[in-house]
C-alpha positions as CSV (number, residue, x, y, z in Angstrom):
1,M,5.9,31.3,-16.3
2,S,8.0,28.1,-16.1
3,E,11.7,28.3,-16.7
4,S,13.2,27.0,-19.9
5,A,16.7,26.6,-21.5
6,K,17.5,27.6,-25.1
7,I,19.7,25.6,-27.3
8,I,20.9,27.1,-30.6
9,I,21.7,24.5,-33.4
10,D,22.6,25.5,-36.9
11,G,21.2,29.0,-36.2
12,K,17.8,27.7,-35.0
13,T,16.7,28.2,-31.4
14,Y,15.0,25.4,-29.5
15,E,13.5,25.7,-26.0
16,F,13.5,22.8,-23.4
17,P,11.9,22.9,-20.0
18,V,14.0,23.2,-16.8
19,I,13.1,20.8,-14.1
20,T,13.7,21.9,-10.5
21,G,14.1,19.4,-7.7
22,S,12.9,19.9,-4.1
23,E,16.4,20.8,-3.0
24,G,16.9,23.4,-5.7
25,E,19.0,21.2,-8.1
26,K,18.1,21.9,-11.8
27,G,18.1,19.8,-14.9
28,I,17.2,20.5,-18.6
29,D,14.5,18.1,-19.8
30,I,15.9,17.0,-23.2
31,S,13.5,14.0,-23.7
32,E,12.3,15.8,-26.9
33,L,15.8,16.8,-28.1
34,R,16.3,14.2,-30.8
35,K,12.7,14.4,-32.0
36,Q,12.9,18.2,-32.4
37,T,16.5,18.6,-33.6
38,G,17.8,15.2,-34.8
39,Y,20.7,15.6,-32.3
40,I,21.5,13.6,-29.2
41,T,23.8,14.3,-26.2
42,L,27.0,12.5,-25.6
43,D,27.9,12.0,-21.9
44,P,30.3,9.0,-21.3
45,G,29.7,7.7,-17.8
46,Y,26.4,9.7,-17.6
47,G,27.9,12.1,-15.1
48,N,25.8,14.9,-16.4
49,T,22.7,13.0,-17.3
50,G,19.6,12.4,-15.1
51,C,17.7,9.2,-15.8
52,C,14.7,9.9,-13.6
53,K,13.0,12.0,-11.0
54,S,13.3,10.4,-7.6
55,S,12.0,11.0,-4.0
56,I,14.3,8.4,-2.3
57,T,17.8,9.7,-1.7
58,F,19.4,13.1,-1.9
59,V,23.1,13.6,-2.3
60,D,25.0,16.9,-2.4
61,G,28.6,16.1,-3.2
62,E,29.8,19.7,-2.9
63,K,28.4,20.1,0.6
64,G,28.8,16.5,1.8
65,I,25.1,15.8,2.4
66,L,23.3,12.5,2.3
67,R,19.7,12.0,3.2
68,Y,17.3,9.1,2.9
69,R,13.7,10.3,2.4
70,G,14.8,13.7,3.7
71,I,16.3,12.3,7.0
72,P,20.1,13.1,7.4
73,I,22.3,10.0,7.4
74,E,23.8,11.1,10.6
75,Q,20.5,10.9,12.4
76,L,19.7,7.5,11.0
77,A,23.1,6.1,11.9
78,E,22.7,7.3,15.5
79,H,19.1,6.5,16.2
80,S,17.8,4.0,13.6
81,T,18.4,0.3,12.8
82,F,19.0,-1.2,9.5
83,V,15.5,-2.8,9.4
84,E,13.8,0.5,10.2
85,T,16.0,2.3,7.6
86,A,15.0,-0.4,5.0
87,Y,11.3,0.4,5.8
88,I,11.9,4.1,5.4
89,L,13.6,3.7,2.0
90,I,11.0,1.3,0.6
91,H,7.9,2.8,2.0
92,G,8.9,6.5,2.1
93,S,8.0,7.2,5.8
94,L,9.0,6.3,9.4
95,P,7.1,3.2,10.6
96,N,5.0,3.2,13.7
97,E,5.6,0.6,16.4
98,K,3.1,-1.8,15.0
99,E,4.5,-1.6,11.5
100,L,8.0,-2.1,12.6
101,T,7.1,-5.1,14.8
102,N,5.3,-6.6,11.9
103,I,8.3,-6.2,9.6
104,R,10.6,-7.8,12.1
105,V,8.2,-10.8,12.5
106,M,7.9,-11.2,8.7
107,L,11.7,-11.0,8.3
108,N,12.1,-13.8,10.8
109,D,9.3,-15.9,9.3
110,N,11.0,-15.7,5.8
111,S,14.6,-16.1,6.9
112,L,14.9,-19.8,6.0
113,I,15.7,-20.8,2.5
114,H,14.3,-23.8,0.7
115,E,16.4,-26.9,1.7
116,D,16.8,-27.8,-2.0
117,M,18.8,-24.7,-2.5
118,Q,21.6,-26.1,-0.4
119,I,22.3,-28.5,-3.3
120,F,23.2,-25.5,-5.5
121,F,25.5,-24.0,-2.8
122,Q,27.3,-27.3,-2.4
123,N,27.9,-27.7,-6.1
124,F,29.7,-24.4,-6.6
125,P,33.5,-24.9,-6.7
126,R,35.0,-24.0,-3.4
127,S,37.0,-21.2,-5.0
128,S,33.9,-19.5,-6.4
129,S,33.5,-15.8,-5.6
130,P,30.8,-15.2,-2.9
131,M,29.4,-12.4,-5.1
132,G,29.0,-14.7,-8.1
133,I,27.2,-17.2,-5.8
134,L,24.9,-14.5,-4.3
135,S,24.0,-13.1,-7.7
136,A,23.1,-16.6,-9.0
137,M,21.2,-17.6,-5.9
138,V,19.1,-14.4,-5.8
139,N,18.1,-15.0,-9.4
140,T,17.3,-18.6,-8.5
141,L,14.7,-17.4,-5.9
142,R,12.4,-16.7,-8.8
143,S,12.1,-20.5,-9.4
144,F,11.3,-21.2,-5.8
145,Y,8.9,-18.3,-5.4
146,P,7.2,-17.8,-8.9
147,E,4.0,-16.2,-7.6
148,L,3.2,-12.9,-9.2
149,M,3.1,-9.7,-7.2
150,D,-0.6,-9.0,-7.8
151,S,-1.4,-7.3,-4.5
152,E,0.3,-5.0,-1.9
153,E,0.6,-8.0,0.4
154,D,2.4,-10.0,-2.3
155,I,4.7,-7.1,-3.1
156,E,5.6,-6.6,0.6
157,L,6.3,-10.3,1.0
158,T,8.6,-10.3,-2.0
159,F,10.6,-7.4,-0.7
160,L,10.9,-8.9,2.8
161,R,11.8,-12.3,1.3
162,L,14.7,-10.7,-0.5
163,L,15.9,-8.8,2.5
164,S,15.8,-11.8,4.8
165,K,16.9,-14.6,2.5
166,A,19.8,-12.8,1.0
167,R,21.3,-12.5,4.5
168,T,20.8,-16.2,5.1
169,M,22.2,-17.2,1.7
170,A,25.3,-15.0,2.3
171,A,26.0,-16.7,5.6
172,M,25.3,-20.1,4.3
173,S,27.6,-19.7,1.3
174,Y,30.4,-18.8,3.8
175,K,29.7,-21.8,6.0
176,I,29.6,-24.2,3.0
177,S,32.8,-22.8,1.6
178,K,34.5,-23.6,4.9
179,G,33.1,-27.1,4.9
180,H,31.2,-26.2,8.2
181,K,27.7,-27.1,9.4
182,V,25.1,-24.5,8.3
183,V,23.7,-22.4,11.1
184,Y,20.0,-21.5,10.9
185,P,18.6,-18.1,11.9
186,R,17.2,-17.7,15.4
187,P,13.8,-16.0,16.2
188,D,15.3,-14.4,19.4
189,Y,18.0,-12.5,17.5
190,T,17.8,-9.2,15.6
191,Y,18.5,-9.0,11.9
192,C,22.2,-8.0,12.4
193,A,22.8,-10.3,15.4
194,N,21.3,-13.2,13.4
195,F,23.7,-12.7,10.5
196,L,26.8,-12.6,12.8
197,N,25.6,-15.8,14.6
198,M,24.9,-17.6,11.3
199,M,28.4,-16.6,10.1
200,F,30.4,-17.5,13.2
201,D,28.5,-19.9,15.5
202,S,30.0,-23.4,15.7
203,P,29.1,-26.6,17.6
204,V,32.6,-26.5,19.1
205,K,32.7,-22.7,19.8
206,P,29.3,-21.0,20.3
207,Y,29.3,-17.4,19.1
208,I,28.7,-14.9,21.8
209,I,26.7,-11.8,20.7
210,D,28.5,-8.6,21.4
211,E,26.2,-5.6,21.1
212,D,29.0,-3.3,20.0
213,L,29.6,-5.5,17.0
214,V,25.9,-5.7,16.3
215,E,25.7,-1.9,16.4
216,A,28.7,-1.6,14.1
217,L,27.1,-3.9,11.6
218,N,23.8,-2.0,11.8
219,T,25.7,1.2,11.1
220,F,27.6,-0.3,8.2
221,W,24.4,-1.5,6.5
222,I,22.6,1.8,7.2
223,L,25.4,3.8,5.5
224,H,25.3,1.5,2.5
225,A,21.5,1.2,2.2
226,D,21.2,3.6,-0.8
227,H,23.3,6.2,-2.7
228,E,21.2,7.6,-5.5
229,Q,21.7,6.6,-9.1
230,N,25.0,4.7,-8.8
231,C,26.4,2.0,-11.0
232,S,24.6,-1.0,-9.4
233,T,21.3,0.9,-8.9
234,A,21.4,2.0,-12.5
235,A,21.9,-1.7,-13.5
236,V,18.8,-2.7,-11.4
237,K,16.7,0.0,-13.0
238,V,17.9,-0.7,-16.6
239,V,17.2,-4.4,-16.3
240,G,14.0,-3.7,-14.5
241,S,12.9,-1.4,-17.2
242,G,12.4,-4.4,-19.4
243,K,9.7,-5.5,-17.0
244,V,11.6,-8.6,-15.7
245,N,11.0,-9.9,-12.2
246,I,12.7,-8.2,-9.3
247,Y,14.9,-11.2,-8.5
248,A,16.6,-10.8,-11.9
249,S,17.0,-7.1,-11.5
250,I,18.6,-7.4,-8.1
251,S,20.9,-10.1,-9.4
252,A,22.1,-7.7,-12.0
253,G,22.7,-5.1,-9.3
254,I,24.8,-7.6,-7.4
255,A,26.9,-8.3,-10.5
256,A,27.4,-4.6,-11.1
257,L,28.4,-4.1,-7.5
258,W,31.0,-6.8,-7.9
259,G,33.5,-4.4,-9.6
260,Q,36.6,-3.0,-7.9
261,L,35.6,0.5,-8.7
262,H,32.2,0.1,-7.0
263,G,31.4,-2.4,-4.3
264,G,34.8,-4.0,-4.4
265,A,36.5,-0.9,-3.2
266,N,36.5,-1.8,0.5
267,Q,38.1,-5.1,-0.4
268,A,40.7,-3.3,-2.6
269,V,41.6,-1.1,0.4
270,I,42.6,-4.2,2.5
271,M,44.5,-5.6,-0.5
272,M,46.3,-2.4,-0.9
273,L,47.2,-2.3,2.8
274,S,48.4,-5.9,2.6
275,D,50.7,-5.0,-0.4
276,I,52.1,-2.0,1.5
277,L,52.9,-4.4,4.4
278,K,54.5,-6.9,2.1
279,N,56.7,-4.2,0.6
280,G,58.1,-3.0,3.9
281,G,55.2,-0.8,5.2
282,S,56.5,2.5,3.8
283,V,53.5,4.9,3.8
284,D,55.6,7.8,2.5
285,Q,56.5,5.8,-0.6
286,V,52.9,5.1,-1.3
287,I,51.9,8.7,-0.9
288,S,54.6,9.7,-3.4
289,R,53.4,7.2,-5.9
290,A,49.8,8.4,-5.5
291,K,50.8,11.9,-6.3
292,D,52.9,10.9,-9.4
293,R,50.7,11.4,-12.5
294,N,53.0,9.1,-14.4
295,D,52.5,6.2,-12.0
296,A,49.6,3.9,-12.6
297,F,49.3,3.2,-8.9
298,R,46.0,4.3,-7.4
299,L,45.5,4.9,-3.7
300,M,42.3,3.0,-2.8
301,G,39.8,4.4,-0.3
302,F,40.5,8.1,-1.0
303,G,38.4,10.5,-3.0
304,H,34.9,9.9,-4.4
305,R,33.2,10.3,-7.8
306,V,30.4,12.4,-6.2
307,Y,31.7,13.9,-3.0
308,K,34.1,16.9,-3.5
309,T,34.4,17.3,0.3
310,Y,34.5,14.8,3.2
311,D,32.2,11.8,2.6
312,P,29.5,12.2,5.3
313,R,29.4,8.4,5.6
314,A,33.1,8.2,6.1
315,K,32.9,10.4,9.3
316,I,30.4,8.0,10.8
317,M,32.3,4.9,9.7
318,K,35.5,6.4,11.1
319,S,33.8,7.0,14.5
320,T,32.6,3.3,14.5
321,C,36.0,2.1,13.5
322,D,37.8,4.1,16.2
323,R,35.3,2.8,18.8
324,L,35.9,-0.8,17.9
325,L,39.6,-0.5,17.7
326,S,39.7,1.1,21.2
327,K,37.4,-1.5,22.8
328,F,39.1,-4.6,21.4
329,N,42.6,-3.2,21.5
330,I,43.2,-4.6,18.1
331,D,46.8,-5.6,17.3
332,D,46.8,-5.7,13.5
333,P,49.7,-4.4,11.3
334,L,47.2,-3.5,8.5
335,V,45.3,-1.3,10.9
336,D,48.5,0.4,11.9
337,I,49.4,1.1,8.3
338,A,45.8,2.4,7.7
339,K,46.2,4.9,10.6
340,K,49.5,6.1,9.3
341,L,48.1,6.5,5.8
342,E,45.1,8.4,7.1
343,E,47.3,10.7,9.3
344,V,49.7,11.6,6.4
345,A,47.0,12.0,3.8
346,L,44.8,14.3,5.9
347,K,47.8,16.7,6.4
348,D,49.2,16.6,2.9
349,A,48.4,19.7,0.8
350,Y,48.1,17.7,-2.4
351,F,45.3,15.5,-1.0
352,I,43.6,18.4,0.6
353,D,43.7,20.5,-2.6
354,H,42.4,17.6,-4.7
355,N,39.6,16.7,-2.2
356,L,41.2,13.3,-1.7
357,Y,39.8,12.6,1.7
358,P,39.4,9.1,3.1
359,N,36.0,7.7,1.9
360,I,33.7,5.2,3.5
361,D,35.5,2.3,1.8
362,F,38.7,3.2,3.6
363,Y,37.1,2.7,7.1
364,S,34.5,0.1,6.3
365,G,37.1,-2.4,5.2
366,I,38.8,-2.1,8.7
367,V,35.4,-2.3,10.5
368,L,34.5,-5.5,8.6
369,R,38.0,-6.9,9.4
370,V,37.3,-6.3,13.2
371,L,33.9,-8.0,12.8
372,G,35.7,-11.0,11.6
373,I,34.3,-10.9,8.0
374,P,36.7,-12.6,5.6
375,T,38.0,-10.2,2.8
376,N,36.3,-12.1,0.0
377,M,32.9,-11.5,1.7
378,F,33.3,-7.7,2.0
379,T,31.4,-6.9,-1.2
380,V,28.7,-9.3,-0.2
381,M,28.3,-7.3,3.0
382,F,27.9,-4.2,0.8
383,A,25.3,-6.0,-1.3
384,I,23.1,-6.9,1.7
385,G,23.2,-3.3,2.9
386,R,22.3,-1.9,-0.5
387,L,19.3,-4.2,-1.0
388,P,16.7,-1.8,0.5
389,G,17.9,0.9,-1.9
390,W,17.8,-1.4,-4.9
391,I,14.3,-2.5,-3.9
392,A,13.1,1.1,-3.4
393,Q,14.6,2.3,-6.7
394,W,13.1,-0.6,-8.6
395,K,9.7,0.0,-7.0
396,E,9.8,3.7,-7.8
397,S,10.7,3.0,-11.4
398,I,8.0,0.4,-11.9
399,D,5.4,2.7,-10.3
400,D,6.4,5.7,-12.5
401,P,3.7,6.1,-15.3
402,D,6.4,7.9,-17.5
403,W,9.0,5.1,-17.1
404,K,10.2,3.6,-20.4
405,I,12.5,0.8,-21.3
406,S,16.1,2.0,-21.1
407,R,17.6,2.4,-24.5
408,P,20.7,4.7,-24.6
409,R,21.8,6.2,-28.0
410,Q,25.3,6.3,-29.4
411,I,27.5,8.2,-31.8
412,Y,28.6,5.7,-34.5
413,T,32.3,6.0,-35.4
414,G,32.7,2.8,-37.5
415,P,33.3,2.4,-41.2
416,N,30.8,3.6,-43.8
417,E,28.7,1.3,-45.9
418,N,30.9,-1.6,-47.1
419,N,30.0,-4.3,-49.6
420,Y,30.4,-7.9,-48.6
421,I,33.2,-9.8,-50.4
422,P,32.9,-13.6,-50.8
423,I,35.9,-15.3,-49.2
424,L,37.4,-16.6,-52.4
425,K,37.6,-13.1,-53.8
426,R,39.3,-11.6,-50.7
427,K,42.9,-10.6,-51.0
């Protein structure tokens, strides 16, 4: 007999089925709640509300677990590449050698963007946010590639086009903002190496590929590739539920990621470290302010909405960060402040008791800084990494026979019925 949950309303008992996931997590299916009872649930922020059943990513915040299609994030970061991880998320399985080679070839073949798109880039004000530009340009792809996704081949091509061209557009927007010559992708470079070369190669100073930097970027993008039903993924799925094209859905996800509390957190960490440096570099003062409930100051890069223990991605990102700092012997006062902040916070009882461990954003901002990525491009880097997850989640939703257009309910708290008063009769 299947498990059920009983809810008593006004003395009447209602039963609703309990859904059990493959990892043992349970949820009460209340899809018939309003129909049966006339009631709805109220859950600001949707922290207790499941919007779907998904087979893509598993997160256990209490135990610090993250898996893509069942594969632990630690194994992917150590053994996989971003391109292979993207395949795993979108297709649901590990690729064989032929499949992986085919994906790499197609990513290369679709890496160029239409030359007419450069006109759009060049007409954005130089002060424009790279995230705003990326969101607009991804949406614009629909005008250049209007063909419908009628076959598996068309669908695959559309996904690969997004993965490849978004990387090119991000690098191009940076080059144009600097007034520099655009660098085109090279067929002899890997996905990550190509991006770094497009960002930093110059006619007067050729960019030398460093495999440790390429590996660090691979790790960064793998760790950001998906994270269950977060703000930007929810935006992609809500917009996609209206059956719009995938470009518009991904554009919405980029816009949602833009926020400081979501994708902008790694940039906020660097800004916070810069402020600490400007104010004398006192870490103890910052720690005291963070623990003061009456102070509006917030310590960026610590704690997480989901993880109640150490963020598993943060451990990997910290290892990458330490390796880069050791190799390049970085002399950066912001890095020095970050190390002091990390050391103090990890020993402070308040932070330990409140599970305020350094999260992935704390270390990823430093890694991107070592890679040479400008601060205003940090969130764009997050967006490129999250693309496979957005695509996989969008595809899963579209393929779900039970999927409906998103239409949340509300509890109305405004005035009761009010008669309209003509303007001349109003007091």
